[in-house]
All heavy atoms as a GROMACS GRO file, in nm:
protein
  621
    1MET      N    1  -2.457  -3.398   1.401
    1MET     CA    2  -2.327  -3.402   1.328
    1MET      C    3  -2.308  -3.277   1.248
    1MET      O    4  -2.198  -3.234   1.228
    1MET     CB    5  -2.327  -3.531   1.241
    1MET     CG    6  -2.198  -3.547   1.170
    1MET     SD    7  -2.072  -3.603   1.284
    1MET     CE    8  -1.946  -3.644   1.172
    2ARG      N    9  -2.412  -3.216   1.201
    2ARG     CA   10  -2.402  -3.103   1.113
    2ARG      C   11  -2.354  -2.977   1.189
    2ARG      O   12  -2.275  -2.901   1.140
    2ARG     CB   13  -2.536  -3.077   1.048
    2ARG     CG   14  -2.532  -2.972   0.948
    2ARG     CD   15  -2.674  -2.958   0.886
    2ARG     NE   16  -2.661  -2.891   0.761
    2ARG     CZ   17  -2.764  -2.852   0.690
    2ARG    NH1   18  -2.885  -2.875   0.735
    2ARG    NH2   19  -2.748  -2.791   0.577
    3TYR      N   20  -2.401  -2.959   1.312
    3TYR     CA   21  -2.368  -2.837   1.386
    3TYR      C   22  -2.223  -2.828   1.426
    3TYR      O   23  -2.163  -2.721   1.417
    3TYR     CB   24  -2.458  -2.825   1.510
    3TYR     CG   25  -2.602  -2.794   1.466
    3TYR    CD1   26  -2.700  -2.888   1.492
    3TYR    CD2   27  -2.639  -2.675   1.405
    3TYR    CE1   28  -2.833  -2.868   1.453
    3TYR    CE2   29  -2.768  -2.652   1.368
    3TYR     CZ   30  -2.865  -2.751   1.391
    3TYR     OH   31  -2.991  -2.724   1.357
    4PRO      N   32  -2.158  -2.935   1.478
    4PRO     CA   33  -2.015  -2.921   1.507
    4PRO      C   34  -1.928  -2.887   1.389
    4PRO      O   35  -1.833  -2.812   1.399
    4PRO     CB   36  -1.977  -3.060   1.562
    4PRO     CG   37  -2.105  -3.118   1.609
    4PRO     CD   38  -2.211  -3.058   1.518
    5LEU      N   39  -1.965  -2.931   1.267
    5LEU     CA   40  -1.890  -2.895   1.147
    5LEU      C   41  -1.899  -2.746   1.113
    5LEU      O   42  -1.806  -2.680   1.081
    5LEU     CB   43  -1.941  -2.982   1.030
    5LEU     CG   44  -1.868  -2.966   0.898
    5LEU    CD1   45  -1.718  -3.001   0.914
    5LEU    CD2   46  -1.927  -3.050   0.792
    6ILE      N   47  -2.021  -2.692   1.132
    6ILE     CA   48  -2.045  -2.552   1.110
    6ILE      C   49  -1.968  -2.468   1.208
    6ILE      O   50  -1.904  -2.369   1.169
    6ILE     CB   51  -2.194  -2.518   1.107
    6ILE    CG1   52  -2.264  -2.585   0.991
    6ILE    CG2   53  -2.218  -2.364   1.108
    6ILE    CD1   54  -2.414  -2.572   0.995
    7VAL      N   55  -1.969  -2.503   1.336
    7VAL     CA   56  -1.898  -2.432   1.439
    7VAL      C   57  -1.746  -2.437   1.410
    7VAL      O   58  -1.678  -2.334   1.420
    7VAL     CB   59  -1.931  -2.491   1.578
    7VAL    CG1   60  -1.841  -2.431   1.685
    7VAL    CG2   61  -2.076  -2.471   1.615
    8PHE      N   62  -1.694  -2.551   1.370
    8PHE     CA   63  -1.554  -2.566   1.340
    8PHE      C   64  -1.517  -2.477   1.223
    8PHE      O   65  -1.419  -2.400   1.222
    8PHE     CB   66  -1.517  -2.712   1.306
    8PHE     CG   67  -1.380  -2.732   1.260
    8PHE    CD1   68  -1.273  -2.726   1.352
    8PHE    CD2   69  -1.351  -2.751   1.126
    8PHE    CE1   70  -1.144  -2.741   1.308
    8PHE    CE2   71  -1.222  -2.771   1.082
    8PHE     CZ   72  -1.118  -2.761   1.176
    9PHE      N   73  -1.602  -2.477   1.118
    9PHE     CA   74  -1.576  -2.392   1.002
    9PHE      C   75  -1.576  -2.244   1.038
    9PHE      O   76  -1.485  -2.169   0.998
    9PHE     CB   77  -1.683  -2.419   0.893
    9PHE     CG   78  -1.669  -2.331   0.773
    9PHE    CD1   79  -1.569  -2.352   0.679
    9PHE    CD2   80  -1.753  -2.225   0.752
    9PHE    CE1   81  -1.551  -2.274   0.568
    9PHE    CE2   82  -1.741  -2.141   0.643
    9PHE     CZ   83  -1.642  -2.168   0.550
   10LEU      N   84  -1.672  -2.200   1.118
   10LEU     CA   85  -1.685  -2.057   1.155
   10LEU      C   86  -1.561  -2.019   1.243
   10LEU      O   87  -1.505  -1.907   1.228
   10LEU     CB   88  -1.813  -2.029   1.225
   10LEU     CG   89  -1.939  -2.035   1.138
   10LEU    CD1   90  -2.065  -2.014   1.220
   10LEU    CD2   91  -1.929  -1.931   1.026
   11SER      N   92  -1.522  -2.102   1.335
   11SER     CA   93  -1.409  -2.070   1.422
   11SER      C   94  -1.282  -2.064   1.342
   11SER      O   95  -1.195  -1.980   1.369
   11SER     CB   96  -1.399  -2.166   1.534
   11SER     OG   97  -1.373  -2.299   1.489
   12CYS      N   98  -1.264  -2.145   1.240
   12CYS     CA   99  -1.146  -2.136   1.155
   12CYS      C  100  -1.146  -2.005   1.074
   12CYS      O  101  -1.043  -1.943   1.062
   12CYS     CB  102  -1.140  -2.255   1.055
   12CYS     SG  103  -1.095  -2.408   1.138
   13GLN      N  104  -1.260  -1.965   1.027
   13GLN     CA  105  -1.269  -1.839   0.949
   13GLN      C  106  -1.235  -1.720   1.040
   13GLN      O  107  -1.164  -1.627   0.998
   13GLN     CB  108  -1.409  -1.824   0.891
   13GLN     CG  109  -1.441  -1.920   0.784
   13GLN     CD  110  -1.357  -1.902   0.666
   13GLN    OE1  111  -1.329  -1.790   0.622
   13GLN    NE2  112  -1.305  -2.009   0.608
   14ILE      N  113  -1.279  -1.722   1.164
   14ILE     CA  114  -1.251  -1.610   1.254
   14ILE      C  115  -1.103  -1.607   1.288
   14ILE      O  116  -1.041  -1.503   1.283
   14ILE     CB  117  -1.335  -1.624   1.382
   14ILE    CG1  118  -1.484  -1.600   1.353
   14ILE    CG2  119  -1.288  -1.529   1.490
   14ILE    CD1  120  -1.578  -1.634   1.462
   15LEU      N  121  -1.044  -1.720   1.313
   15LEU     CA  122  -0.900  -1.726   1.347
   15LEU      C  123  -0.813  -1.686   1.229
   15LEU      O  124  -0.721  -1.609   1.240
   15LEU     CB  125  -0.861  -1.865   1.397
   15LEU     CG  126  -0.913  -1.904   1.534
   15LEU    CD1  127  -0.878  -2.048   1.564
   15LEU    CD2  128  -0.861  -1.817   1.642
   16LEU      N  129  -0.847  -1.732   1.111
   16LEU     CA  130  -0.769  -1.696   0.991
   16LEU      C  131  -0.788  -1.552   0.956
   16LEU      O  132  -0.700  -1.485   0.908
   16LEU     CB  133  -0.805  -1.786   0.874
   16LEU     CG  134  -0.766  -1.930   0.889
   16LEU    CD1  135  -0.820  -2.013   0.772
   16LEU    CD2  136  -0.613  -1.946   0.893
   17GLY      N  137  -0.909  -1.497   0.975
   17GLY     CA  138  -0.937  -1.360   0.946
   17GLY      C  139  -0.859  -1.265   1.028
   17GLY      O  140  -0.819  -1.158   0.985
   18GLN      N  141  -0.828  -1.299   1.152
   18GLN     CA  142  -0.759  -1.211   1.243
   18GLN      C  143  -0.613  -1.209   1.205
   18GLN      O  144  -0.543  -1.110   1.232
   18GLN     CB  145  -0.773  -1.254   1.384
   18GLN     CG  146  -0.912  -1.231   1.439
   18GLN     CD  147  -0.927  -1.286   1.583
   18GLN    OE1  148  -0.841  -1.350   1.635
   18GLN    NE2  149  -1.038  -1.254   1.640
   19ASN      N  150  -0.555  -1.311   1.141
   19ASN     CA  151  -0.417  -1.314   1.106
   19ASN      C  152  -0.390  -1.257   0.969
   19ASN      O  153  -0.274  -1.235   0.934
   19ASN     CB  154  -0.367  -1.461   1.112
   19ASN     CG  155  -0.366  -1.509   1.252
   19ASN    OD1  156  -0.346  -1.434   1.347
   19ASN    ND2  157  -0.386  -1.640   1.265
   20SER      N  158  -0.492  -1.238   0.887
   20SER     CA  159  -0.468  -1.182   0.753
   20SER      C  160  -0.442  -1.032   0.766
   20SER      O  161  -0.493  -0.966   0.849
   20SER     CB  162  -0.587  -1.214   0.660
   20SER     OG  163  -0.700  -1.138   0.706
   21ARG      N  164  -0.358  -0.982   0.668
   21ARG     CA  165  -0.328  -0.842   0.666
   21ARG      C  166  -0.404  -0.776   0.557
   21ARG      O  167  -0.380  -0.801   0.437
   21ARG     CB  168  -0.178  -0.822   0.647
   21ARG     CG  169  -0.097  -0.876   0.770
   21ARG     CD  170   0.048  -0.868   0.745
   21ARG     NE  171   0.087  -0.727   0.745
   21ARG     CZ  172   0.210  -0.685   0.747
   21ARG    NH1  173   0.309  -0.768   0.744
   21ARG    NH2  174   0.240  -0.557   0.739
   22PRO      N  175  -0.495  -0.684   0.587
   22PRO     CA  176  -0.571  -0.620   0.480
   22PRO      C  177  -0.499  -0.504   0.414
   22PRO      O  178  -0.556  -0.432   0.334
   22PRO     CB  179  -0.696  -0.565   0.558
   22PRO     CG  180  -0.639  -0.536   0.697
   22PRO     CD  181  -0.537  -0.645   0.721
   23TYR      N  182  -0.373  -0.488   0.444
   23TYR     CA  183  -0.294  -0.380   0.386
   23TYR      C  184  -0.151  -0.429   0.358
   23TYR      O  185  -0.110  -0.530   0.408
   23TYR     CB  186  -0.293  -0.258   0.481
   23TYR     CG  187  -0.224  -0.286   0.612
   23TYR    CD1  188  -0.087  -0.273   0.628
   23TYR    CD2  189  -0.296  -0.341   0.718
   23TYR    CE1  190  -0.028  -0.304   0.748
   23TYR    CE2  191  -0.241  -0.372   0.837
   23TYR     CZ  192  -0.101  -0.354   0.850
   23TYR     OH  193  -0.046  -0.383   0.970
   24ILE      N  194  -0.081  -0.352   0.276
   24ILE     CA  195   0.060  -0.377   0.256
   24ILE      C  196   0.138  -0.258   0.299
   24ILE      O  197   0.088  -0.146   0.306
   24ILE     CB  198   0.089  -0.408   0.104
   24ILE    CG1  199   0.046  -0.292   0.019
   24ILE    CG2  200   0.022  -0.534   0.062
   24ILE    CD1  201   0.097  -0.310  -0.123
   25GLN      N  202   0.264  -0.277   0.333
   25GLN     CA  203   0.347  -0.169   0.382
   25GLN      C  204   0.447  -0.136   0.269
   25GLN      O  205   0.514  -0.223   0.219
   25GLN     CB  206   0.419  -0.214   0.508
   25GLN     CG  207   0.509  -0.103   0.566
   25GLN     CD  208   0.571  -0.146   0.694
   25GLN    OE1  209   0.544  -0.250   0.748
   25GLN    NE2  210   0.655  -0.064   0.750
   26ILE      N  211   0.452  -0.010   0.239
   26ILE     CA  212   0.550   0.038   0.136
   26ILE      C  213   0.650   0.124   0.208
   26ILE      O  214   0.612   0.217   0.282
   26ILE     CB  215   0.478   0.119   0.027
   26ILE    CG1  216   0.366   0.034  -0.039
   26ILE    CG2  217   0.575   0.164  -0.080
   26ILE    CD1  218   0.272   0.114  -0.126
   27SER      N  219   0.774   0.095   0.184
   27SER     CA  220   0.881   0.172   0.252
   27SER      C  221   0.989   0.204   0.153
   27SER      O  222   0.974   0.180   0.032
   27SER     CB  223   0.935   0.094   0.370
   27SER     OG  224   0.993  -0.025   0.325
   28LEU      N  225   1.103   0.253   0.202
   28LEU     CA  226   1.214   0.286   0.115
   28LEU      C  227   1.268   0.162   0.043
   28LEU      O  228   1.311   0.171  -0.073
   28LEU     CB  229   1.327   0.349   0.198
   28LEU     CG  230   1.294   0.479   0.273
   28LEU    CD1  231   1.408   0.524   0.360
   28LEU    CD2  232   1.261   0.591   0.172
   29GLU      N  233   1.257   0.044   0.105
   29GLU     CA  234   1.303  -0.078   0.041
   29GLU      C  235   1.218  -0.113  -0.082
   29GLU      O  236   1.264  -0.175  -0.174
   29GLU     CB  237   1.304  -0.194   0.141
   29GLU     CG  238   1.401  -0.189   0.245
   29GLU     CD  239   1.367  -0.095   0.363
   29GLU    OE1  240   1.247  -0.069   0.380
   29GLU    OE2  241   1.457  -0.048   0.429
   30GLN      N  242   1.093  -0.073  -0.083
   30GLN     CA  243   1.005  -0.098  -0.200
   30GLN      C  244   1.014   0.014  -0.307
   30GLN      O  245   0.945   0.007  -0.405
   30GLN     CB  246   0.863  -0.117  -0.159
   30GLN     CG  247   0.831  -0.251  -0.097
   30GLN     CD  248   0.877  -0.259   0.050
   30GLN    OE1  249   0.879  -0.157   0.122
   30GLN    NE2  250   0.914  -0.376   0.097
   31GLY      N  251   1.093   0.112  -0.280
   31GLY     CA  252   1.114   0.216  -0.378
   31GLY      C  253   1.061   0.353  -0.344
   31GLY      O  254   1.062   0.444  -0.430
   32LEU      N  255   1.002   0.369  -0.227
   32LEU     CA  256   0.950   0.502  -0.188
   32LEU      C  257   1.067   0.602  -0.183
   32LEU      O  258   1.173   0.574  -0.132
   32LEU     CB  259   0.887   0.487  -0.050
   32LEU     CG  260   0.777   0.586  -0.013
   32LEU    CD1  261   0.661   0.578  -0.113
   32LEU    CD2  262   0.724   0.558   0.125
   33PRO      N  263   1.052   0.722  -0.247
   33PRO     CA  264   1.162   0.812  -0.253
   33PRO      C  265   1.201   0.873  -0.122
   33PRO      O  266   1.318   0.915  -0.102
   33PRO     CB  267   1.114   0.920  -0.350
   33PRO     CG  268   0.969   0.911  -0.354
   33PRO     CD  269   0.934   0.770  -0.319
   34GLN      N  270   1.107   0.880  -0.025
   34GLN     CA  271   1.136   0.939   0.104
   34GLN      C  272   1.035   0.884   0.200
   34GLN      O  273   0.924   0.849   0.162
   34GLN     CB  274   1.131   1.094   0.091
   34GLN     CG  275   1.213   1.171   0.188
   34GLN     CD  276   1.132   1.209   0.312
   34GLN    OE1  277   1.014   1.200   0.314
   34GLN    NE2  278   1.204   1.254   0.413
   35SER      N  279   1.063   0.882   0.326
   35SER     CA  280   0.973   0.815   0.425
   35SER      C  281   0.858   0.900   0.478
   35SER      O  282   0.763   0.847   0.534
   35SER     CB  283   1.055   0.760   0.542
   35SER     OG  284   1.113   0.869   0.612
   36GLN      N  285   0.865   1.029   0.457
   36GLN     CA  286   0.755   1.116   0.512
   36GLN      C  287   0.646   1.131   0.403
   36GLN      O  288   0.661   1.213   0.308
   36GLN     CB  289   0.810   1.250   0.553
   36GLN     CG  290   0.904   1.237   0.676
   36GLN     CD  291   0.962   1.371   0.714
   36GLN    OE1  292   1.006   1.446   0.630
   36GLN    NE2  293   0.959   1.402   0.842
   37VAL      N  294   0.538   1.064   0.421
   37VAL     CA  295   0.428   1.066   0.323
   37VAL      C  296   0.336   1.185   0.354
   37VAL      O  297   0.292   1.201   0.467
   37VAL     CB  298   0.348   0.936   0.324
   37VAL    CG1  299   0.228   0.942   0.239
   37VAL    CG2  300   0.434   0.817   0.285
   38MET      N  301   0.312   1.265   0.248
   38MET     CA  302   0.227   1.385   0.268
   38MET      C  303   0.088   1.359   0.209
   38MET      O  304  -0.011   1.424   0.254
   38MET     CB  305   0.293   1.502   0.196
   38MET     CG  306   0.436   1.527   0.238
   38MET     SD  307   0.453   1.557   0.416
   38MET     CE  308   0.384   1.717   0.430
   39SER      N  309   0.074   1.272   0.108
   39SER     CA  310  -0.057   1.254   0.048
   39SER      C  311  -0.062   1.112  -0.022
   39SER      O  312   0.044   1.058  -0.058
   39SER     CB  313  -0.087   1.361  -0.054
   39SER     OG  314   0.009   1.362  -0.158
   40LEU      N  315  -0.182   1.062  -0.033
   40LEU     CA  316  -0.210   0.934  -0.103
   40LEU      C  317  -0.326   0.956  -0.196
   40LEU      O  318  -0.420   1.028  -0.165
   40LEU     CB  319  -0.244   0.825  -0.002
   40LEU     CG  320  -0.140   0.775   0.090
   40LEU    CD1  321  -0.201   0.682   0.196
   40LEU    CD2  322  -0.033   0.698   0.014
   41TYR      N  323  -0.321   0.886  -0.312
   41TYR     CA  324  -0.430   0.892  -0.406
   41TYR      C  325  -0.430   0.761  -0.485
   41TYR      O  326  -0.322   0.711  -0.528
   41TYR     CB  327  -0.413   1.009  -0.500
   41TYR     CG  328  -0.521   1.017  -0.610
   41TYR    CD1  329  -0.650   1.056  -0.576
   41TYR    CD2  330  -0.492   0.985  -0.739
   41TYR    CE1  331  -0.744   1.063  -0.672
   41TYR    CE2  332  -0.591   0.989  -0.837
   41TYR     CZ  333  -0.715   1.028  -0.802
   41TYR     OH  334  -0.813   1.032  -0.900
   42GLN      N  335  -0.550   0.707  -0.513
   42GLN     CA  336  -0.557   0.590  -0.600
   42GLN      C  337  -0.638   0.631  -0.720
   42GLN      O  338  -0.754   0.678  -0.709
   42GLN     CB  339  -0.629   0.472  -0.528
   42GLN     CG  340  -0.633   0.351  -0.615
   42GLN     CD  341  -0.689   0.226  -0.547
   42GLN    OE1  342  -0.752   0.237  -0.443
   42GLN    NE2  343  -0.668   0.114  -0.601
   43ASP      N  344  -0.576   0.616  -0.840
   43ASP     CA  345  -0.642   0.657  -0.961
   43ASP      C  346  -0.738   0.548  -1.014
   43ASP      O  347  -0.748   0.442  -0.958
   43ASP     CB  348  -0.540   0.701  -1.069
   43ASP     CG  349  -0.454   0.593  -1.121
   43ASP    OD1  350  -0.486   0.472  -1.101
   43ASP    OD2  351  -0.351   0.625  -1.185
   44SER      N  352  -0.807   0.583  -1.126
   44SER     CA  353  -0.906   0.493  -1.181
   44SER      C  354  -0.842   0.360  -1.235
   44SER      O  355  -0.916   0.259  -1.253
   44SER     CB  356  -0.985   0.559  -1.290
   44SER     OG  357  -0.898   0.600  -1.396
   45LYS      N  358  -0.715   0.357  -1.263
   45LYS     CA  359  -0.648   0.235  -1.312
   45LYS      C  360  -0.592   0.150  -1.193
   45LYS      O  361  -0.534   0.045  -1.221
   45LYS     CB  362  -0.531   0.271  -1.406
   45LYS     CG  363  -0.582   0.340  -1.530
   45LYS     CD  364  -0.466   0.375  -1.624
   45LYS     CE  365  -0.519   0.442  -1.748
   45LYS     NZ  366  -0.411   0.477  -1.840
   46GLY      N  367  -0.606   0.199  -1.070
   46GLY     CA  368  -0.563   0.119  -0.958
   46GLY      C  369  -0.426   0.157  -0.905
   46GLY      O  370  -0.374   0.104  -0.806
   47PHE      N  371  -0.354   0.251  -0.970
   47PHE     CA  372  -0.224   0.290  -0.925
   47PHE      C  373  -0.237   0.374  -0.797
   47PHE      O  374  -0.329   0.453  -0.786
   47PHE     CB  375  -0.151   0.382  -1.030
   47PHE     CG  376  -0.111   0.308  -1.153
   47PHE    CD1  377  -0.166   0.333  -1.274
   47PHE    CD2  378  -0.009   0.210  -1.148
   47PHE    CE1  379  -0.131   0.265  -1.388
   47PHE    CE2  380   0.032   0.144  -1.261
   47PHE     CZ  381  -0.028   0.168  -1.381
   48MET      N  382  -0.150   0.349  -0.706
   48MET     CA  383  -0.140   0.433  -0.584
   48MET      C  384  -0.035   0.537  -0.609
   48MET      O  385   0.079   0.507  -0.645
   48MET     CB  386  -0.100   0.348  -0.461
   48MET     CG  387  -0.206   0.255  -0.415
   48MET     SD  388  -0.357   0.333  -0.356
   48MET     CE  389  -0.301   0.436  -0.224
   49TRP      N  390  -0.073   0.662  -0.591
   49TRP     CA  391   0.022   0.775  -0.605
   49TRP      C  392   0.048   0.820  -0.462
   49TRP      O  393  -0.038   0.853  -0.384
   49TRP     CB  394  -0.046   0.885  -0.686
   49TRP     CG  395  -0.064   0.847  -0.830
   49TRP    CD1  396  -0.167   0.784  -0.884
   49TRP    CD2  397   0.033   0.866  -0.937
   49TRP    NE1  398  -0.144   0.762  -1.018
   49TRP    CE2  399  -0.026   0.812  -1.050
   49TRP    CE3  400   0.160   0.924  -0.943
   49TRP    CZ2  401   0.037   0.814  -1.175
   49TRP    CZ3  402   0.222   0.928  -1.066
   49TRP    CH2  403   0.163   0.875  -1.182
   50ILE      N  404   0.178   0.824  -0.429
   50ILE     CA  405   0.221   0.855  -0.293
   50ILE      C  406   0.309   0.980  -0.300
   50ILE      O  407   0.416   0.978  -0.363
   50ILE     CB  408   0.300   0.740  -0.229
   50ILE    CG1  409   0.216   0.609  -0.235
   50ILE    CG2  410   0.341   0.770  -0.088
   50ILE    CD1  411   0.290   0.486  -0.214
   51GLY      N  412   0.263   1.087  -0.241
   51GLY     CA  413   0.338   1.208  -0.238
   51GLY      C  414   0.426   1.219  -0.114
   51GLY      O  415   0.373   1.207  -0.001
   52THR      N  416   0.552   1.231  -0.130
   52THR     CA  417   0.646   1.244  -0.017
   52THR      C  418   0.723   1.376  -0.026
   52THR      O  419   0.713   1.443  -0.127
   52THR     CB  420   0.747   1.124  -0.016
   52THR    OG1  421   0.839   1.141  -0.122
   52THR    CG2  422   0.679   0.991  -0.023
   53LYS      N  423   0.797   1.401   0.077
   53LYS     CA  424   0.882   1.526   0.075
   53LYS      C  425   0.994   1.512  -0.027
   53LYS      O  426   1.056   1.610  -0.066
   53LYS     CB  427   0.937   1.557   0.212
   53LYS     CG  428   0.831   1.609   0.308
   53LYS     CD  429   0.896   1.654   0.436
   53LYS     CE  430   0.791   1.722   0.524
   53LYS     NZ  431   0.849   1.779   0.645
   54GLY      N  432   1.022   1.390  -0.073
   54GLY     CA  433   1.131   1.366  -0.171
   54GLY      C  434   1.083   1.346  -0.310
   54GLY      O  435   1.164   1.321  -0.398
   55GLY      N  436   0.956   1.348  -0.338
   55GLY     CA  437   0.898   1.332  -0.470
   55GLY      C  438   0.774   1.247  -0.470
   55GLY      O  439   0.717   1.219  -0.366
   56LEU      N  440   0.732   1.213  -0.588
   56LEU     CA  441   0.606   1.142  -0.607
   56LEU      C  442   0.639   1.001  -0.649
   56LEU      O  443   0.732   0.977  -0.729
   56LEU     CB  444   0.528   1.212  -0.721
   56LEU     CG  445   0.387   1.159  -0.753
   56LEU    CD1  446   0.296   1.181  -0.636
   56LEU    CD2  447   0.337   1.236  -0.873
   57CYS      N  448   0.563   0.906  -0.601
   57CYS     CA  449   0.583   0.763  -0.629
   57CYS      C  450   0.454   0.709  -0.687
   57CYS      O  451   0.346   0.727  -0.629
   57CYS     CB  452   0.623   0.690  -0.504
   57CYS     SG  453   0.644   0.512  -0.524
   58ARG      N  454   0.464   0.635  -0.799
   58ARG     CA  455   0.346   0.563  -0.850
   58ARG      C  456   0.375   0.415  -0.824
   58ARG      O  457   0.474   0.357  -0.867
   58ARG     CB  458   0.336   0.584  -1.004
   58ARG     CG  459   0.210   0.514  -1.056
   58ARG     CD  460   0.206   0.519  -1.202
   58ARG     NE  461   0.298   0.422  -1.257
   58ARG     CZ  462   0.329   0.404  -1.382
   58ARG    NH1  463   0.277   0.486  -1.472
   58ARG    NH2  464   0.414   0.311  -1.422
   59TYR      N  465   0.282   0.353  -0.750
   59TYR     CA  466   0.299   0.210  -0.711
   59TYR      C  467   0.183   0.131  -0.763
   59TYR      O  468   0.066   0.168  -0.748
   59TYR     CB  469   0.301   0.209  -0.554
   59TYR     CG  470   0.334   0.072  -0.500
   59TYR    CD1  471   0.461   0.016  -0.510
   59TYR    CD2  472   0.237  -0.003  -0.436
   59TYR    CE1  473   0.491  -0.108  -0.455
   59TYR    CE2  474   0.265  -0.125  -0.380
   59TYR     CZ  475   0.392  -0.179  -0.393
   59TYR     OH  476   0.423  -0.306  -0.343
   60ASP      N  477   0.214   0.013  -0.827
   60ASP     CA  478   0.107  -0.064  -0.886
   60ASP      C  479   0.081  -0.194  -0.808
   60ASP      O  480   0.011  -0.283  -0.856
   60ASP     CB  481   0.149  -0.101  -1.031
   60ASP     CG  482   0.270  -0.191  -1.042
   60ASP    OD1  483   0.327  -0.230  -0.938
   60ASP    OD2  484   0.314  -0.219  -1.159
   61GLY      N  485   0.138  -0.206  -0.689
   61GLY     CA  486   0.122  -0.329  -0.610
   61GLY      C  487   0.244  -0.417  -0.613
   61GLY      O  488   0.256  -0.498  -0.522
   62LYS      N  489   0.332  -0.398  -0.711
   62LYS     CA  490   0.456  -0.472  -0.716
   62LYS      C  491   0.575  -0.380  -0.743
   62LYS      O  492   0.678  -0.400  -0.684
   62LYS     CB  493   0.446  -0.580  -0.823
   62LYS     CG  494   0.350  -0.689  -0.796
   62LYS     CD  495   0.349  -0.792  -0.910
   62LYS     CE  496   0.247  -0.899  -0.882
   62LYS     NZ  497   0.237  -0.996  -0.989
   63ASN      N  498   0.558  -0.289  -0.836
   63ASN     CA  499   0.668  -0.204  -0.882
   63ASN      C  500   0.635  -0.057  -0.851
   63ASN      O  501   0.519  -0.014  -0.847
   63ASN     CB  502   0.692  -0.220  -1.030
   63ASN     CG  503   0.721  -0.367  -1.066
   63ASN    OD1  504   0.810  -0.424  -1.007
   63ASN    ND2  505   0.642  -0.418  -1.160
   64SER      N  506   0.742   0.019  -0.833
   64SER     CA  507   0.723   0.160  -0.808
   64SER      C  508   0.803   0.244  -0.910
   64SER      O  509   0.903   0.199  -0.960
   64SER     CB  510   0.767   0.201  -0.669
   64SER     OG  511   0.903   0.173  -0.652
   65LYS      N  512   0.747   0.359  -0.946
   65LYS     CA  513   0.822   0.452  -1.033
   65LYS      C  514   0.817   0.587  -0.963
   65LYS      O  515   0.713   0.632  -0.922
   65LYS     CB  516   0.750   0.460  -1.170
   65LYS     CG  517   0.809   0.573  -1.259
   65LYS     CD  518   0.816   0.532  -1.399
   65LYS     CE  519   0.862   0.641  -1.489
   65LYS     NZ  520   0.997   0.682  -1.470
   66ASN      N  521   0.937   0.645  -0.949
   66ASN     CA  522   0.949   0.773  -0.876
   66ASN      C  523   0.958   0.891  -0.979
   66ASN      O  524   1.019   0.879  -1.081
   66ASN     CB  525   1.068   0.770  -0.783
   66ASN     CG  526   1.047   0.666  -0.673
   66ASN    OD1  527   0.934   0.643  -0.630
   66ASN    ND2  528   1.155   0.608  -0.626
   67TYR      N  529   0.900   1.002  -0.933
   67TYR     CA  530   0.911   1.129  -1.009
   67TYR      C  531   0.963   1.234  -0.911
   67TYR      O  532   0.913   1.248  -0.805
   67TYR     CB  533   0.776   1.170  -1.061
   67TYR     CG  534   0.708   1.063  -1.153
   67TYR    CD1  535   0.630   0.964  -1.100
   67TYR    CD2  536   0.733   1.066  -1.292
   67TYR    CE1  537   0.571   0.868  -1.181
   67TYR    CE2  538   0.677   0.972  -1.371
   67TYR     CZ  539   0.599   0.876  -1.316
   67TYR     OH  540   0.542   0.781  -1.401
   68GLY      N  541   1.066   1.304  -0.958
   68GLY     CA  542   1.129   1.408  -0.873
   68GLY      C  543   1.172   1.528  -0.958
   68GLY      O  544   1.116   1.550  -1.068
   69LYS      N  545   1.274   1.592  -0.915
   69LYS     CA  546   1.325   1.711  -0.990
   69LYS      C  547   1.375   1.673  -1.128
   69LYS      O  548   1.357   1.750  -1.223
   69LYS     CB  549   1.434   1.779  -0.907
   69LYS     CG  550   1.383   1.850  -0.784
   69LYS     CD  551   1.496   1.922  -0.712
   69LYS     CE  552   1.438   1.991  -0.592
   69LYS     NZ  553   1.539   2.062  -0.516
   70LYS      N  554   1.435   1.555  -1.141
   70LYS     CA  555   1.485   1.512  -1.275
   70LYS      C  556   1.369   1.501  -1.374
   70LYS      O  557   1.387   1.523  -1.492
   70LYS     CB  558   1.554   1.379  -1.269
   70LYS     CG  559   1.688   1.376  -1.199
   70LYS     CD  560   1.760   1.246  -1.215
   70LYS     CE  561   1.672   1.128  -1.186
   70LYS     NZ  562   1.741   0.998  -1.187
   71GLU      N  563   1.254   1.464  -1.329
   71GLU     CA  564   1.135   1.440  -1.416
   71GLU      C  565   1.054   1.571  -1.427
   71GLU      O  566   0.947   1.569  -1.489
   71GLU     CB  567   1.048   1.328  -1.363
   71GLU     CG  568   1.110   1.194  -1.372
   71GLU     CD  569   1.216   1.164  -1.267
   71GLU    OE1  570   1.212   1.228  -1.160
   71GLU    OE2  571   1.303   1.080  -1.293
   72GLY      N  572   1.094   1.679  -1.368
   72GLY     CA  573   1.023   1.805  -1.384
   72GLY      C  574   0.941   1.855  -1.269
   72GLY      O  575   0.879   1.961  -1.275
   73LEU      N  576   0.938   1.780  -1.159
   73LEU     CA  577   0.862   1.833  -1.040
   73LEU      C  578   0.951   1.946  -0.980
   73LEU      O  579   1.065   1.929  -0.949
   73LEU     CB  580   0.844   1.722  -0.939
   73LEU     CG  581   0.741   1.616  -0.973
   73LEU    CD1  582   0.731   1.515  -0.859
   73LEU    CD2  583   0.604   1.672  -0.999
   74VAL      N  584   0.893   2.061  -0.961
   74VAL     CA  585   0.965   2.176  -0.910
   74VAL      C  586   0.926   2.214  -0.771
   74VAL      O  587   1.002   2.287  -0.704
   74VAL     CB  588   0.952   2.297  -1.005
   74VAL    CG1  589   1.016   2.266  -1.141
   74VAL    CG2  590   0.806   2.332  -1.026
   75ASN      N  591   0.812   2.175  -0.723
   75ASN     CA  592   0.765   2.222  -0.591
   75ASN      C  593   0.784   2.117  -0.483
   75ASN      O  594   0.686   2.079  -0.417
   75ASN     CB  595   0.620   2.267  -0.601
   75ASN     CG  596   0.576   2.346  -0.480
   75ASN    OD1  597   0.658   2.392  -0.403
   75ASN    ND2  598   0.446   2.363  -0.466
   76LEU      N  599   0.906   2.064  -0.470
   76LEU     CA  600   0.931   1.964  -0.367
   76LEU      C  601   0.954   2.036  -0.235
   76LEU      O  602   1.022   2.137  -0.229
   76LEU     CB  603   1.054   1.882  -0.399
   76LEU     CG  604   1.035   1.795  -0.527
   76LEU    CD1  605   1.164   1.718  -0.555
   76LEU    CD2  606   0.920   1.698  -0.515
   77ILE      N  607   0.904   1.979  -0.129
   77ILE     CA  608   0.919   2.041   0.005
   77ILE      C  609   1.064   2.004   0.051
   77ILE      O  610   1.099   1.885   0.051
   77ILE     CB  611   0.814   1.984   0.102
   77ILE    CG1  612   0.674   2.020   0.056
   77ILE    CG2  613   0.841   2.039   0.247
   77ILE    CD1  614   0.567   1.950   0.131
   78PRO      N  615   1.143   2.102   0.092
   78PRO     CA  616   1.278   2.078   0.137
   78PRO      C  617   1.280   2.002   0.270
   78PRO      O  618   1.198   2.002   0.347
   78PRO     CB  619   1.342   2.216   0.149
   78PRO     CG  620   1.232   2.314   0.148
   78PRO     CD  621   1.113   2.245   0.091
   0.00000   0.00000   0.00000
């Protein structure tokens, strides 16, 4: 009786593991300033910094803050 329960548990874990998404997708709808990503960096506080051709984006997992020419970035790729 013990072995069928273990097999059932392991098969459920395998099936659920294949359907889980180990990543999230960030796009213009989530606040990315431009769609062409040039660089990524995660700082010690967990913020994701995303460098695009349209500016820099700081993403905390829920909210984004963009930095561009208005905030003083001068070397944006045209």
